[in-house]
Phi, psi and omega in degrees: 000138180248165182217145167262132179213167185250135177216117174059039171085358175241155180260137183219155171218151182198186187266139177282123184262320175203155176222144171243186183296325188249348187205171178215153171263116184242141172253124180291170178292337181283350180102348173304139176250131179228159184255124179235134170304135187300326187288342181264350172287122186260327188202135173248134184218167175259324179202159005279183178300160189297315182299321182296315178299314181291329177290317177296324182293319182291331181285329184284323191296325181297347181270344184289135180271109191289335179293310182301316180296322177294321181286324187287341190293152180285158178288337182267169182294150184207167179259160177302330175292336185290306183296327183297320176288336178279330185271310187267280192201168164237125347285155179269138183293163174303313177306316187287321174301312184293321180293318171307308181304312178299317182302315187281329181293330186263006178238055182301340177284334176276312187232127182272122175298133176244002175092147174063043181071014180254150185215167171225158175289133174291145182297153184300319180293329177291318183293328177286317176300316180297317180299319174298317184297318186294316181294321178295319187286326174301313179296319177293319178295320177294335177289315176308310181293324180295324177289319183289326180290324181301308181305312180302322182282358174096017174239139185263120167297146187298318179301318178291328177299316185293333188254013194304312181283337172287329172301315187285320193242335182219063187280151160270116183294350187260353190283141176305320181302307176304312181300323175304314179296322178300308186297315177297323180290328178289320182290327182264350184065028183247144171300145194300314183299321184292319178303307177306308189296317177302329179276356180079025180284335180257111183298317180195156187298326181293313183293333176299313182283326180291307185299319172305311178297323175300317185292316182279330185249330183229067188288341180259008176090178194252005181281158182262154171293171183275114180231152177269123183286117187285146186264145185293168171308134183274352188256021174286139178289157187263126181288129180282052170229174171235095194272172171204144183256153178227110186213167169292158178292335177279359185276126179248337179265088176276098188282326187224147176226165180232160175207152180225135179228135175091018173298139182081358177267352188098335179225122184254149174241110174273114175263133173244114188246128187242131178301149198229067173293343179291345184286337188235328179289128174266148169296138182085001176279174183296319177286334171296322180287323176301315176295321184286327173299321181267320171081325180200160172285142176264127178248139178205155181308129170077359183198167167201162182238109188283150174294319179248160178301157176298325176303320179286312180301328186282330174291320191248354175296150182272066184286149177289153178078027168201162183270125181254130175302127186212153166267111184251131171256119183258126183242121188263128186238134176289122183295332176283312186264344189061021176286142175279129182245352177174162177218158173208141179254130184231148174258123186191179173262123178251123181294129168250111191285318186203146171261099181281142185246110184300325188283351171255358183239346183297334175283350181259313181281081178254164169309316173308306178301324183281328187269329184241103184295339184277344180287125181253147181225119184299136182087013176293124181288147184314308183298335176282317173304324180292339184249010191300310186291321173304314179294322178302316173299305179304325174299313180302311177303309181307307175308318177293313181300318176299317181300314179299319186289324185294327169304305180296318176301323178100351181207159184272151174286139181240125172232079181275343184259158184265167169276159180247134176249138174247133177233136177257133172242130179123348184247350183060221179277004186276175175293123177294159183237005181094349184262000185287161174263135190258130168246138177237119186236164182250158185209125184296136176281148189078017184294156193307317180299311170310307183297327174293313182292316176301313187291320179299322182287324175296314168312312183294311181298315181287315181298317185282325170309317182285325171301319174306306184298322179295323181269012186051033181252129187286153171212176176261115182254152166248131183225147172220115189285341179204170168262012175302142172316133177080358178273109187263163177278134187235153181254135185200181186248009175247148182277115182222161188297158175234091185301324177306317181269325179087050171223152190299328180201157183205115187231118178303123184215350189259014171228066177289348185269343193242338187222131182290333178299320182290321188287334174300298181305325182296311188299324180287323185296318179302319179298318178295319180290336185268320192243009180040246191292331179270009185307322178306332175280334186264338186304143170303322181249130188262162172306141180054030178290123181301336185287327176291326178285331173294322184284324175302312178305309182298313183304311188301320189286314188289323182292318175298321182286322179295323183284325174291328175296318171308308179301316179294317180285334170296316181292326177297314179288328167303319178291326179290329177289325184289323176296310185288335172260011176051047179271124175251337182224147187211143176282135184217168176233145180284128175253325184181163172288141184270007174078012177233012181096359177246179183241146179269132176236147180249129182296144184279335186236012183213154182276075181221132177233132185233161164267131191234131171278153180075018178245010189298333180274353184275127183280160172313132180096339183301140177254142180210157170275128183238136171276133181281141172264198186289146177272132176237106184279350166290300181280355190049041187251148171197144180238173182212167178226131174300124167271317182198146171286136183253341178268162180271120185307333188262355179236099184288353177289345179254014176285156177285177188275126170221141185212187182282357171283351188280063166262359184298154181238159174274179180293142181237189179290138168284126177277107173247158191256045174245122184240108190273000175285323183216006169082004184266150179290136172201164184282105172242109180303138181224012175098115181175196193273134171228115185240143178279157179258136177281153168270204178306125174245015175055019166284153182299000000 
């Protein structure tokens, strides 16, 4: 005698070994013996054998028309044998009874389980809804399969193209587009990113990086809402100075300008004038919300996304030929000793006489030109000649300030490598598309004009940071407690030393048009300038204000993402430069092991770090000619092979430059959120850019 029973939602059958009133001992075909409660035994039979019965019943169940069976079924609760008699014949065979049981058990949308082999008909309206849902699911499954087949054949369906960045980086794992990519990746044994690239989903490498950045950081686009730019106060006094700014020609957000008074009198007053949007933009206003959402201007070769709308920038940028609202720091200096003897902060309108552009003047404004008033350089503009004495004084002051900071740092600042400037030709002022011609030029770091501006900014940021602390007004500070390895710059609300710069405290305040942190600090500084000892009561942000900590957290994340994107795009255009100029070999310097058995080498004439084969035996600082491999513009990757060593192993004087700045990384994996193993989202590295973010460079 055999028995059919249900256990854990599954039907099994076996030979009855013994029976009691409430249970039976049953031997399964595998030889396993189980104890089955009498209540779970659904059917006893003599033949066929259990395995044969279940096999025949499953075949027969597949032939049952569920619509017809549902029509035949009783309106009351019924057993599987009852349905078998109504559907097949009376009496129903064992095969027919078990077939009815299996069919109803696997069709819960038609028959609701009541337990112990008993069922009830699903209500007609519920059944209809279920059938519609099942049909829809079938259509979705068919669509997924069709899309997967298209991808596998090298064509990207438009819906997947439109959802590309969501699929790769923030997917809905239940979305059909995502499932199609997973299915196609499994079928073709290709990584998702490779599969999509082969199918033409990525229009260009540049667009891939650009649209990915926008998707992650500007999901609503880069446009500004329609806002009215606030006008500055009309009662600001006019400063008795003629100021000038020093920026790159591409700079439109001119945050800072300088003025000098009293040369030759023994006491010189240096004016550090900062654009003052904080005089009109109110915390919590619509424009404040825009700035707080963006947190910083985003820079990249050939383009930028500004933090504030153009209308606001035009009102507050320190353009030449007009008096601009500013927060000014006046620093009194002993002309002979260069000792700072006093400071004063004023809110005023500052006449800006000229916007000097260092990229047009660096070849003129050299240390020699500043130190020797008799030195003439052909083509020197008149507006520069008129300020030669002032710039000479400022350069002398900047060198002294830098030297004093280096004493505090405990070691000199080293800027041995140049800055690289990227210029794109072919896009005008518009958004690049990756087809432009790129020019990369070098500029020595620490050039006189740079040094003047940087030291003035450090004076302002440290002085105003201390002023906030003295007035018990919180600000947002950058601090670093030592220069020991691994000690990073941190942001906080307390005035603490910045060992990397060599000052007692440092609060970014000199770029309020470009950094939201600076705008927040400017509001606090304005409160100090207006209210003095009672500033803490009037300042927008109070001590331990949760809003300040929120700004710090948001800014850190956004600024890191923006800097990472800028570094990635600079690497992209460097690789483009290699392609466009057909450069196949490059002189490079060994900087460190890459952790994978190769060495990292820095190009001597380009902003490029690559992993190089054949350099394992070369020491740090060794120079070699490197043959470049194939460029991958999606992963921003390139490898090299040493051709020959260029330096003399026994002569350290011809070694390449290596310094503590050598923390750059080469391209690493792009973390995408497509997991082909189980179809669930997970960070699965697939190859792509990984860039380190630079810390304080002491620029304004």
